[in-house]
C-alpha positions in Angstrom: -21.5 -5.8 -44.5 -24.0 -4.5 -47.1 -24.9 -5.8 -50.6 -23.1 -2.9 -52.2 -19.9 -3.9 -50.4 -20.1 -7.7 -50.7 -21.5 -8.3 -54.2 -20.2 -5.4 -56.2 -16.4 -5.5 -56.5 -16.5 -3.8 -59.9 -18.4 -0.9 -58.5 -15.6 -0.2 -56.0 -13.1 -0.4 -58.8 -15.1 2.0 -60.9 -15.2 4.5 -58.0 -11.4 4.4 -57.6 -11.0 4.7 -61.4 -13.3 7.8 -61.5 -11.4 9.4 -58.6 -8.2 8.8 -60.6 -9.8 10.5 -63.7 -10.8 13.5 -61.7 -7.3 13.8 -60.2 -5.6 13.5 -63.6 -7.8 16.2 -65.0 -7.7 18.8 -62.2 -4.1 18.5 -61.0 -0.8 19.0 -62.8 0.3 15.4 -62.2 2.2 14.1 -65.3 2.0 10.8 -67.1 5.8 10.2 -66.6 5.3 10.3 -62.8 2.2 8.2 -62.9 3.4 5.3 -65.0 6.3 4.2 -62.7 3.9 4.5 -59.7 1.3 2.3 -61.5 4.0 -0.3 -62.3 5.1 -0.3 -58.7 1.5 -0.9 -57.4 1.0 -3.8 -59.8 4.3 -5.4 -58.7 3.2 -5.0 -55.0 -0.2 -6.6 -55.8 1.6 -9.7 -57.2 4.0 -9.8 -54.2 1.0 -9.5 -51.7 -1.0 -12.4 -53.2 -1.0 -14.1 -49.8 -2.3 -11.1 -48.0 -5.8 -10.4 -49.4 -6.4 -7.1 -47.7 -3.1 -5.7 -48.6 -3.5 -6.9 -52.2 -7.0 -5.4 -52.5 -5.7 -2.0 -51.3 -2.8 -2.1 -53.7 -5.1 -3.0 -56.6 -7.4 -0.1 -55.6 -4.5 2.3 -55.7 -3.4 0.8 -59.0 -6.8 1.4 -60.5 -6.8 5.0 -59.2 -3.4 5.6 -60.8 -4.6 4.0 -64.1 -7.5 6.4 -64.2 -5.2 9.3 -63.4 -2.7 8.2 -66.1 -5.4 8.0 -68.8 -7.0 11.3 -68.0 -3.7 13.1 -67.6 -2.7 11.9 -71.1 -6.0 13.2 -72.4 -5.6 16.5 -70.5 -2.3 17.1 -72.2 -4.1 16.7 -75.6 -7.0 18.9 -74.5 -4.7 21.7 -73.3 -2.6 21.6 -76.5 -5.8 22.1 -78.5 -6.7 25.2 -76.4 -10.1 23.8 -75.5 -11.9 23.6 -72.2 -12.9 20.2 -70.7 -16.5 20.6 -71.9 -15.4 21.8 -75.3 -13.2 18.7 -75.6 -16.1 16.5 -74.6 -18.3 18.0 -77.3 -15.5 17.7 -79.9 -15.2 14.0 -79.2 -18.8 13.5 -80.1 -18.1 14.6 -83.7 -17.1 11.8 -86.1 -13.5 11.8 -87.2 -13.2 10.9 -90.9 -9.5 10.0 -90.3 -10.3 6.9 -88.2 -12.2 3.7 -89.1 -14.7 4.3 -86.3 -15.2 7.9 -87.4 -15.8 6.8 -91.0 -18.2 4.1 -89.8 -20.1 6.7 -87.8 -20.3 9.0 -90.9 -21.6 6.2 -93.0 -24.4 5.3 -90.5 -25.3 9.0 -90.0 -25.9 9.2 -93.8 -28.2 6.2 -93.5 -30.0 7.9 -90.6 -30.7 11.0 -92.9 -32.2 8.6 -95.4 -34.5 7.2 -92.8 -35.5 10.6 -91.5 -36.3 11.6 -95.0 -38.5 8.5 -95.3 -40.4 9.6 -92.2 -41.1 13.0 -93.9 -42.2 11.3 -97.2 -44.6 9.2 -95.3 -46.4 12.2 -93.9 -44.9 12.8 -90.5 -44.5 16.5 -89.8 -44.2 19.1 -87.1 -44.2 17.9 -83.5 -45.1 14.3 -84.5 -42.0 14.1 -86.8 -39.8 15.8 -84.2 -40.9 13.3 -81.5 -40.5 10.2 -83.6 -37.1 11.3 -85.0 -35.8 11.9 -81.4 -37.2 8.6 -79.9 -36.2 6.3 -82.7 -33.2 7.8 -84.5 -31.8 10.1 -81.8 -32.2 13.3 -83.9 -33.5 16.1 -81.7 -32.8 19.0 -84.1 -36.5 19.3 -85.0 -37.7 19.7 -81.5 -38.7 23.3 -81.0 -38.3 25.3 -77.8 -42.0 25.0 -76.7 -42.1 21.2 -77.1 -38.8 20.8 -75.3 -40.1 23.1 -72.5 -43.2 20.9 -72.2 -41.2 17.8 -71.7 -38.7 19.5 -69.3 -41.4 20.9 -67.0 -43.6 17.7 -67.0 -40.5 15.6 -66.0 -40.6 13.5 -69.2 -37.5 15.0 -70.9 -35.7 11.7 -70.5 -37.9 9.9 -73.1 -36.5 12.3 -75.7 -33.0 10.9 -75.3 -32.3 7.3 -76.4 -31.7 5.3 -73.3 -32.3 1.9 -71.7 -36.1 2.2 -72.4 -35.7 2.7 -76.1 -32.8 0.3 -76.5 -34.8 -2.3 -74.6 -37.7 -1.9 -77.0 -35.3 -2.3 -80.0 -33.7 -5.4 -78.3 -37.2 -6.9 -77.9 -38.1 -6.2 -81.5 -34.8 -7.8 -82.7 -35.5 -10.8 -80.4 -39.0 -11.2 -81.9 -37.5 -11.2 -85.4 -35.3 -14.1 -84.6 -38.3 -16.3 -83.9 -37.4 -17.6 -80.5 -34.3 -19.4 -79.2 -33.2 -21.5 -82.2 -29.4 -21.4 -82.6 -29.1 -19.2 -79.5 -25.4 -18.3 -79.9 -25.9 -17.3 -83.5 -29.1 -15.3 -82.9 -27.7 -13.5 -79.8 -24.6 -12.6 -81.8 -26.7 -11.2 -84.7 -28.9 -9.3 -82.2 -25.8 -7.7 -80.6 -24.3 -6.8 -84.0 -27.6 -5.2 -85.0 -27.9 -3.4 -81.7 -24.5 -1.8 -82.1 -25.3 -0.9 -85.7 -28.3 1.0 -84.4 -26.0 2.8 -81.8 -23.8 4.0 -84.7 -27.0 4.9 -86.7 -28.2 7.2 -83.9 -24.8 9.0 -83.4 -23.4 7.0 -80.4 -24.9 9.1 -77.6 -23.5 8.1 -74.2 -26.9 6.8 -72.9 -27.3 4.6 -76.0 -23.8 3.2 -75.8 -24.3 2.4 -72.1 -27.6 0.7 -72.8 -26.2 -1.3 -75.7 -23.1 -2.4 -73.7 -25.4 -3.6 -70.9 -27.7 -5.4 -73.3 -24.7 -7.0 -74.9 -23.7 -8.4 -71.5 -27.3 -9.4 -71.0 -27.2 -11.3 -74.3 -24.0 -13.0 -73.3 -25.2 -14.0 -69.9 -28.5 -15.4 -71.3 -26.4 -18.1 -72.9 -25.3 -19.3 -69.5 -28.6 -18.5 -67.7 -26.8 -16.3 -65.2 -27.9 -13.2 -63.5 -28.9 -10.6 -66.1 -28.9 -7.0 -64.9 -26.5 -6.2 -62.1 -24.5 -3.3 -60.6 -21.3 -5.2 -61.6 -22.4 -5.2 -65.3 -23.1 -1.4 -65.1 -19.7 -0.8 -63.4 -17.9 -2.9 -66.0 -19.6 -0.9 -68.8 -18.5 2.4 -67.1 -14.9 1.1 -66.8 -14.8 0.2 -70.5 -16.3 3.5 -71.7 -14.1 5.6 -69.4 -10.9 3.6 -70.3 -11.6 4.4 -74.0 -12.4 8.1 -73.3 -11.8 9.3 -69.7 -13.4 12.7 -70.5 -16.7 10.9 -71.1 -17.1 11.3 -67.3 -17.9 15.0 -67.8 -20.7 14.4 -70.3 -24.0 15.2 -68.7 -25.7 12.4 -70.6 -23.2 9.9 -69.3 -23.7 11.0 -65.7 -27.5 11.0 -65.9 -27.6 7.7 -67.6 -25.4 5.8 -65.2 -26.7 7.4 -62.0 -30.3 6.7 -63.1 -29.6 3.0 -63.8 -27.4 2.6 -60.6 -30.2 4.1 -58.5 -32.8 1.8 -60.2 -30.6 -1.3 -59.5 -30.0 -0.3 -55.8 -33.4 1.1 -54.8 -36.0 -0.8 -56.8 -35.6 -4.1 -54.9 -36.1 -2.2 -51.7 -39.1 -0.2 -52.9 -40.7 -3.2 -54.4 -41.3 -4.7 -50.9 -43.1 -1.5 -49.8 -46.3 -3.0 -51.3 -47.1 -6.5 -50.2 -45.6 -9.1 -52.6 -48.7 -11.3 -52.0 -51.0 -8.5 -53.2 -48.8 -7.9 -56.2 -49.0 -11.6 -57.1 -52.7 -11.6 -56.8 -53.3 -8.4 -58.8 -51.1 -8.2 -61.9 -52.2 -4.6 -62.6 -51.0 -3.6 -59.1 -47.7 -5.3 -59.7 -47.3 -3.4 -63.0 -48.3 -0.1 -61.5 -46.1 -0.4 -58.4 -43.2 -1.7 -60.5 -43.4 1.4 -62.7 -43.7 3.6 -59.6 -40.7 2.0 -57.9 -38.5 2.3 -61.1 -39.5 6.0 -61.6 -38.9 7.0 -58.0 -35.6 5.2 -57.9 -34.4 6.8 -61.2 -35.5 10.3 -60.0 -33.7 9.8 -56.7 -30.5 9.1 -58.7 -30.7 12.1 -61.0 -32.6 14.8 -59.1 -29.5 16.4 -57.6 -27.8 16.5 -61.0 -31.0 18.0 -62.7 -31.0 20.7 -60.0 -27.3 21.4 -60.5 -27.3 21.5 -64.3 -30.8 22.9 -65.1 -31.8 24.7 -61.9 -35.2 23.0 -61.7 -37.0 19.9 -60.5 -40.3 18.6 -61.9 -42.9 17.7 -59.3 -45.2 15.6 -61.5 -42.6 13.3 -62.9 -44.4 10.2 -61.6 -47.7 11.1 -63.3 -45.7 11.9 -66.5 -44.1 8.5 -66.4 -47.4 6.7 -66.3 -48.4 8.6 -69.5 -45.0 8.7 -71.3 -43.5 5.3 -70.8 -46.4 3.2 -72.3 -46.8 5.8 -75.0 -43.1 5.7 -75.9 -43.3 1.9 -76.2 -46.2 2.2 -78.6 -44.5 5.0 -80.6 -41.3 3.1 -81.1 -43.1 0.0 -82.2 -45.4 2.0 -84.5 -42.4 3.9 -85.9 -40.6 0.7 -86.8 -43.8 -0.7 -88.4 -44.4 2.6 -90.3 -41.1 2.2 -92.1 -42.5 -1.0 -93.6 -46.2 -0.1 -93.7 -46.7 3.7 -94.6 -50.4 3.4 -94.0 -49.8 3.4 -90.2 -48.6 7.0 -90.3 -51.9 8.6 -89.2 -52.0 6.2 -86.2 -48.5 7.1 -85.3 -49.3 10.8 -85.6 -52.3 10.5 -83.4 -50.4 8.7 -80.6 -47.6 11.3 -80.6 -50.0 14.2 -80.7 -51.9 12.6 -77.8 -48.7 12.2 -75.8 -47.7 15.8 -76.4 -51.2 17.0 -75.4 -51.2 15.0 -72.1 -47.7 16.2 -71.2 -48.6 19.8 -72.0 -51.6 19.5 -69.7 -49.4 18.1 -66.9 -46.8 20.9 -67.4 -49.6 23.5 -66.9 -50.7 22.0 -63.5 -50.1 24.3 -60.5 -46.6 23.8 -59.0 -45.5 21.6 -61.9 -42.0 22.9 -61.7 -39.7 24.2 -58.9 -37.2 26.7 -60.4 -34.4 28.8 -59.1 -32.4 25.9 -57.7 -28.7 26.5 -57.8 -26.9 23.9 -55.6 -23.1 24.0 -55.6 -21.1 20.9 -56.5 -20.3 20.3 -52.8 -24.0 20.4 -52.0 -24.7 17.9 -54.8 -22.0 15.6 -53.5 -23.3 15.9 -49.9 -26.8 15.1 -51.2 -25.6 11.8 -52.7 -23.8 11.0 -49.4 -27.1 11.5 -47.6 -28.9 9.2 -50.1 -26.2 6.6 -49.5 -26.6 6.9 -45.7 -30.3 6.4 -46.1 -29.7 3.3 -48.1 -27.3 1.9 -45.5 -29.9 2.6 -42.7 -32.5 0.8 -44.7 -30.2 -2.2 -45.1 -29.5 -2.2 -41.3 -33.2 -2.2 -40.6 -33.7 -5.1 -43.0 -30.9 -7.1 -41.4 -32.3 -6.6 -37.9 -35.7 -7.9 -39.0 
C-alpha cells in the first residue's frame, strides 16, 4: 500500500466525484435516471455496513452518481441557455445581482475599484501599477501584452494570479495584526472572515477560493494542533467547490491551482530528502534554497502538461524565475499593504516592481527560454499524468525496500 492509498480517502472520493461530473456533462444521462440509482447505492451502503470492501465500493459508486447528477442538472441549464461549457463557466464568474452572494460580490468589487483608484492617486502607474493591482487585488486588466508575454516566457506567470502564495502572505499579515495567540478561537474566526472578505474583494477567482478554503481549514486545525496542510484538506476543498458548481472543473485556473498544490503535497516530501537533511539543518540558507527548489519543481511537474495543452509552450527557466519572483512578490504584497497606509512608500514599491519586471525580462530573453509549438492531445496529457503517477509509485516502492 502507498501513502496516496492509505492516508487520503477523500482524494479517492474526489476522483470518483470528478469522473461522475465528466460523465454527466458529456453523456445524455438524465437526472431522473440518476437519482433513483443514487438512492439505491446509498441504501446498499447502509445494508453492507458489515462488509467494509463492499460498502466502500458502493459508496464510491454513490459519489460517482452524485457527481453525475449535479453536473447533469447543470448541463440541462447550460444547454437551455444555448451556451457552450466554457461560455457557461465564464458566465458563472460574473456577479448575479439577483442573489445575495452576487450582490455581495458587486459590493466588494466596488470597494476594490476604490482601492485601485487609491493606488493611482498615490503615484503608482504603468507596469508598476499593473503588477501591484494584479498581485494584491486580482485586477489584471492593466497588464499589457508585452508584460504578460515576459511573465509567460520566463515561467513566472503564476505570480500574476492570486494563489496560495499571495493568500498565505495575506493570512500572515492578518495573523500579525492579531498580536499572537490571545483568544485563539476569536482571532482565528476573525482572520477567516477577513480572508473570505478579501476573496470577495478580488472577484472570487478559483485559485483564491481554493487557497482561502484551505487556509480556513488550516485555521480550524490549528485550534486542535492537528496536521495542517494535507491532501485530504485539498480534496475536501475540491469536493465542496465542485458540489456548489460542477462546471468549475472546466475552469483552467481551477485545474492549474489544484494540480499544482496536489503535486507539491505529493512530491515535495520526496524531493526534500534528495539533499541531506543533516546538511539542511546545518545550513539554513541551503534549507531555504532547496525547499524553494523542491516546491517549484513539484508544482511545475503538476502543471506542465496542462500548460502545454492550453498554451502550447513550456518555460525552461521557471526555476530561476522562481528564485527571483517569489521573494519579490512577498516584498511587493507587504509593501502594497503598507502603501495604503503610508503613501510615502510608493517610490520604494515602484522600484521593487520595476526591478522584478527587469529581471524577468532579462530571463525571458535568454537563449532557449521558451519551447513553443507544443500541441498535445487530451489523451496524451492524461497519459503523461499516468506516467507521473507510475514514477511516484516506483519511488515509493524503492523507499519501502530501503
